[in-house]
C-alpha positions in Angstrom: 180.8 -44.5 27.4 183.6 -42.9 28.6 182.3 -39.3 28.3 179.3 -40.6 30.8 181.8 -42.1 33.0 184.3 -39.0 33.1 180.6 -36.6 33.4 179.6 -38.5 36.2 183.2 -38.4 37.8 183.5 -34.6 37.6 179.5 -34.2 38.7 180.5 -35.9 42.0 183.5 -33.8 42.5 181.8 -30.9 41.9 179.2 -32.1 44.5 181.7 -32.9 46.8 183.6 -29.6 46.2 180.3 -27.5 46.9 179.3 -29.3 50.0 182.7 -29.3 51.6 182.5 -25.4 51.2 179.0 -25.1 52.2 179.8 -27.0 55.5 183.1 -24.5 55.7 181.3 -21.9 55.9 178.2 -23.3 58.3 181.5 -23.7 60.8 183.0 -20.6 60.0 179.7 -18.7 60.5 179.3 -20.5 63.9 182.3 -19.3 65.1 182.0 -16.2 64.3 179.1 -16.0 66.1 179.9 -18.0 69.6 180.7 -15.4 72.0 184.1 -15.3 73.5 184.4 -17.4 76.9 183.8 -15.2 80.0 186.5 -14.9 82.0 186.2 -17.5 85.2 184.1 -16.0 88.0 186.0 -15.2 91.1 186.3 -17.6 93.8 183.7 -16.8 96.7 185.7 -18.2 99.7 188.0 -20.6 99.3 187.3 -22.9 102.8 187.2 -26.2 102.6 184.2 -28.0 104.1 186.6 -29.7 106.7 187.5 -26.5 107.8 184.3 -25.0 107.9 182.4 -27.6 110.0 185.3 -28.2 112.4 185.0 -23.9 112.9 181.3 -24.8 113.9 181.7 -27.6 115.9 184.4 -25.7 117.7 182.0 -22.2 117.9 179.0 -24.4 119.4 181.4 -26.3 121.9 182.1 -23.5 123.1 178.8 -20.9 123.2 176.7 -23.9 124.5 179.0 -25.9 126.7 178.5 -29.6 125.1 178.2 -30.9 121.5 175.2 -33.2 122.6 173.2 -30.6 123.9 173.6 -28.2 120.2 170.4 -26.6 119.4 169.7 -24.8 116.1 169.8 -21.5 116.9 173.6 -21.9 117.7 174.3 -23.7 115.1 173.2 -21.4 112.8 174.6 -18.9 114.4 178.1 -20.6 113.8 177.7 -21.2 110.3 177.1 -17.9 109.9 180.5 -16.6 111.3 182.7 -18.7 109.4 180.8 -17.7 106.3 181.2 -13.4 107.7 185.2 -14.3 108.4 185.0 -16.1 104.4 184.3 -12.7 103.8 186.6 -10.6 105.4 190.0 -13.0 105.1 190.9 -15.8 102.4 191.5 -19.4 104.0 195.4 -19.0 103.5 195.4 -15.9 105.9 192.6 -17.4 108.3 195.0 -20.6 108.3 198.0 -18.8 108.7 196.8 -16.5 111.6 195.4 -19.0 113.5 198.4 -21.2 113.0 200.5 -18.1 115.0 198.0 -18.0 117.6 198.2 -21.5 118.9 201.8 -21.8 118.3 202.1 -18.6 120.4 200.0 -19.8 123.0 201.7 -20.5 126.7 205.1 -20.2 125.4 206.2 -17.0 127.1 209.9 -15.5 126.8 211.8 -16.0 123.8 210.2 -19.5 122.8 207.1 -17.3 121.8 208.4 -14.7 120.4 209.5 -16.5 117.5 205.7 -16.9 116.2 204.3 -13.7 118.4 206.3 -10.8 117.2 207.0 -10.6 113.4 205.0 -8.1 112.0 203.3 -10.6 110.0 202.2 -12.3 113.0 200.5 -9.5 114.3 199.1 -8.1 111.3 197.1 -11.2 110.8 196.0 -11.5 114.3 194.7 -8.4 114.2 192.5 -9.1 111.1 191.4 -12.3 112.0 189.9 -10.2 115.5 188.6 -7.4 113.4 186.8 -10.7 111.5 186.1 -12.3 114.4 184.3 -9.2 115.7 182.9 -8.3 112.4 181.1 -12.1 112.6 180.2 -11.8 116.1 177.9 -8.7 115.3 176.5 -10.0 112.4 175.3 -13.5 113.0 174.3 -13.0 116.8 176.0 -15.8 118.6 174.9 -15.8 122.4 
């Protein structure tokens, strides 16, 4: 009786050991087969939706004169423009360039010089002007 009990206990232990090793081998094979994780995709553009919409609405108002009269062609062209600008400038650069432009307007002399004269301000203004010209040519805004 004792031998039967001991034999059944050993057989259960043997089965558990073998099944545990088979499971471990199965997991190790899976981990070898799984591909390495791909590097994160680069950010296509980082412009927030709110800022895109604001740009499009300002562009429509500038070209049509009134938002209530906006048409699809102008709306599409203005959406295209912000996409083209996003290709050329990161949002941080775009925002900094717009900030320098807005703060430097209307201020003459030393007061405006703080925003107008630094090399960073001049560089960003040049880059945004080039990006807007590129967008204007690419998107056929009338």
